C-alpha positions as MATLAB code, in Angstrom:
seq = 'MFRRREAVPFAFVAEADRFRSNVTPPPRERASAAQLAARSLVGLTVLAGLAGSLILGLPALAPADAPSHTQQTEAAHGP';
ca = [
     -49.400    0.278    6.444;
     -48.794   -1.562    3.296;
     -47.729   -5.091    3.577;
     -46.173   -7.257    0.855;
     -47.943  -10.728    0.624;
     -45.286  -12.495   -1.588;
     -42.066  -13.755   -0.068;
     -38.983  -11.613   -0.485;
     -36.915  -13.168   -3.420;
     -33.574  -13.327   -1.592;
     -33.527  -17.140   -1.354;
     -30.859  -17.132   -4.107;
     -28.384  -15.531   -1.712;
     -28.461  -18.362    0.511;
     -28.202  -20.835   -2.158;
     -25.164  -19.163   -3.562;
     -22.819  -21.067   -1.515;
     -24.172  -24.230   -2.915;
     -24.120  -23.250   -6.511;
     -21.271  -24.657   -8.558;
     -20.910  -23.807  -12.252;
     -20.163  -26.462  -14.738;
     -18.061  -23.851  -16.893;
     -14.484  -23.774  -16.183;
     -12.627  -20.450  -16.811;
      -9.788  -20.274  -19.302;
      -6.442  -20.650  -17.863;
      -4.555  -17.534  -17.031;
      -2.017  -16.414  -19.434;
       1.563  -16.456  -18.150;
       3.417  -13.118  -17.903;
       5.917  -12.573  -20.530;
       9.579  -11.507  -19.542;
       8.905   -7.944  -20.633;
       5.954   -7.820  -18.365;
       7.941   -9.257  -15.456;
      10.729   -6.762  -15.982;
       8.129   -3.920  -16.065;
       6.567   -4.944  -12.966;
       9.760   -5.407  -11.056;
      10.951   -1.986  -12.427;
       7.774   -0.337  -11.241;
       8.247   -2.076   -7.741;
      11.832   -0.874   -7.441;
      10.844    2.525   -8.376;
       8.231    2.789   -5.654;
      10.558    1.250   -3.114;
      13.181    3.781   -4.160;
      10.770    6.663   -3.783;
       9.737    5.671   -0.278;
      13.309    5.269    0.784;
      14.264    8.546   -0.625;
      11.329   10.297    0.990;
      12.305    8.644    4.374;
      15.969    9.640    4.012;
      15.003   13.198    3.092;
      12.189   13.577    5.475;
      14.216   12.392    8.783;
      15.938   15.679    9.157;
      12.759   17.553    8.882;
      11.411   15.329   11.825;
      14.378   15.970   14.030;
      13.896   18.423   17.000;
      14.911   22.049   15.883;
      15.375   23.362   19.401;
      18.211   21.123   20.332;
      21.428   23.272   20.337;
      24.494   21.802   18.452;
      27.304   20.456   20.602;
      29.914   21.813   18.184;
      28.799   25.543   18.909;
      28.817   24.937   22.584;
      32.299   23.560   22.699;
      33.676   26.349   20.399;
      32.082   29.016   22.718;
      33.686   27.199   25.935;
      37.127   26.944   24.348;
      37.216   30.649   23.060;
      39.995   33.014   23.980;
];
């Protein structure tokens, strides 16, 4: 079978942990008040949607076979 004679050039992967760049990245921009308000509004909307789906979904998860207690008591106290 064909065999490669040269070394596999993956030595740079092992050296990647030791490599340090002398170029510093630019500082991050601070978010403006409008951006912070928009982010918080989106977060509150997502949380309200999750809470609403939980509130609306809980009755659907309740067991449907369980007879209601009010119907039994009305039938027991009938004429």
